[in-house]
KENU-924457 format. One record per residue (C-alpha): x, y, z; residue in one letter; residue number from 1. Coordinates in steps of 0.02 Angstrom, whole numbers, plus 50000, padded with zeros to 5 digits. Layout:
N
X; Y; Z; a; NUM
...
REM end
This chain:
108
52364; 52661; 53215; m; 1
52399; 52835; 53139; p; 2
52211; 52899; 53063; r; 3
52234; 53038; 52980; l; 4
52070; 53130; 52952; s; 5
52053; 53287; 52806; i; 6
51896; 53389; 52785; s; 7
51878; 53497; 52628; f; 8
51736; 53607; 52599; t; 9
51627; 53520; 52481; a; 10
51652; 53657; 52336; e; 11
51831; 53629; 52375; r; 12
51859; 53468; 52376; m; 13
52009; 53435; 52277; p; 14
52019; 53321; 52104; a; 15
52044; 53131; 52137; d; 16
52219; 53129; 52053; d; 17
52253; 53275; 52185; s; 18
52184; 53175; 52320; l; 19
52275; 53004; 52250; a; 20
52451; 53106; 52273; a; 21
52414; 53190; 52432; l; 22
52355; 53003; 52504; t; 23
52527; 52954; 52446; e; 24
52620; 53077; 52535; r; 25
52543; 53076; 52684; c; 26
52556; 52892; 52700; a; 27
52752; 52906; 52648; v; 28
52744; 53021; 52808; m; 29
52654; 52903; 52926; c; 30
52767; 52772; 52880; t; 31
52942; 52858; 52865; d; 32
52928; 53009; 53006; m; 33
52796; 52906; 53144; l; 34
52868; 52743; 53102; g; 35
52699; 52660; 53078; a; 36
52663; 52508; 52974; a; 37
52581; 52563; 52818; l; 38
52433; 52424; 52833; d; 39
52397; 52527; 53007; n; 40
52391; 52699; 52924; v; 41
52228; 52753; 52871; h; 42
52191; 52907; 52786; i; 43
52015; 52997; 52754; a; 44
51938; 53135; 52660; y; 45
51774; 53206; 52728; l; 46
51681; 53333; 52614; a; 47
51624; 53474; 52747; a; 48
51475; 53581; 52704; r; 49
51585; 53729; 52819; q; 50
51501; 53862; 52942; g; 51
51650; 53976; 52989; r; 52
51829; 53932; 52975; g; 53
51964; 53869; 52879; h; 54
51904; 53781; 52696; p; 55
52005; 53617; 52752; a; 56
52056; 53548; 52914; s; 57
52171; 53430; 52948; a; 58
52152; 53284; 53111; e; 59
52279; 53176; 53173; l; 60
52237; 53020; 53303; a; 61
52405; 52942; 53340; y; 62
52479; 52831; 53457; r; 63
52599; 52909; 53590; l; 64
52764; 52843; 53594; g; 65
52956; 52904; 53658; p; 66
53001; 52933; 53472; e; 67
52852; 53043; 53439; r; 68
52936; 53188; 53518; t; 69
52864; 53378; 53519; p; 70
52993; 53402; 53375; e; 71
52953; 53262; 53267; l; 72
52746; 53294; 53279; m; 73
52811; 53484; 53217; d; 74
52894; 53432; 53073; e; 75
52750; 53310; 53027; f; 76
52643; 53450; 53050; m; 77
52733; 53548; 52941; r; 78
52751; 53443; 52805; q; 79
52572; 53402; 52818; l; 80
52535; 53603; 52807; d; 81
52651; 53605; 52633; q; 82
52585; 53423; 52571; a; 83
52390; 53502; 52571; i; 84
52448; 53666; 52504; q; 85
52541; 53557; 52360; r; 86
52397; 53474; 52315; h; 87
52239; 53544; 52365; a; 88
52289; 53711; 52358; g; 89
52223; 53756; 52529; l; 90
52303; 53806; 52693; t; 91
52223; 53699; 52827; a; 92
52199; 53703; 53027; r; 93
52311; 53562; 53083; i; 94
52292; 53454; 53259; r; 95
52364; 53312; 53307; c; 96
52299; 53218; 53459; f; 97
52390; 53075; 53531; g; 98
52339; 52921; 53636; y; 99
52426; 52823; 53768; a; 100
52438; 52643; 53760; n; 101
52311; 52609; 53912; d; 102
52177; 52721; 53856; s; 103
52179; 52665; 53694; l; 104
52038; 52541; 53647; h; 105
52018; 52474; 53471; a; 106
51963; 52342; 53334; r; 107
51982; 52310; 53160; n; 108
REM end
């Protein structure tokens, strides 16, 4: 399930090659660290008209599981922070939201 949405202010949106490299790194993190099947990983970049706050933000929605411990999620956020800094040159506000199987309803 992991769905990673990263927003950048429109004027700070990274170039396509930087986004491609960031996508690859994030996909590897989702498969290797979170144990997600690659076909279930969704990564989206959004151009934002920022009113206030960081010029970049990232939100991860994921399915809760015993292997996705607070320590693992902290490490995931640390590596995501590094990846965004490396490929976009920005420090992002990062939030992760875990959903229990019985409260998750999805299609496609």
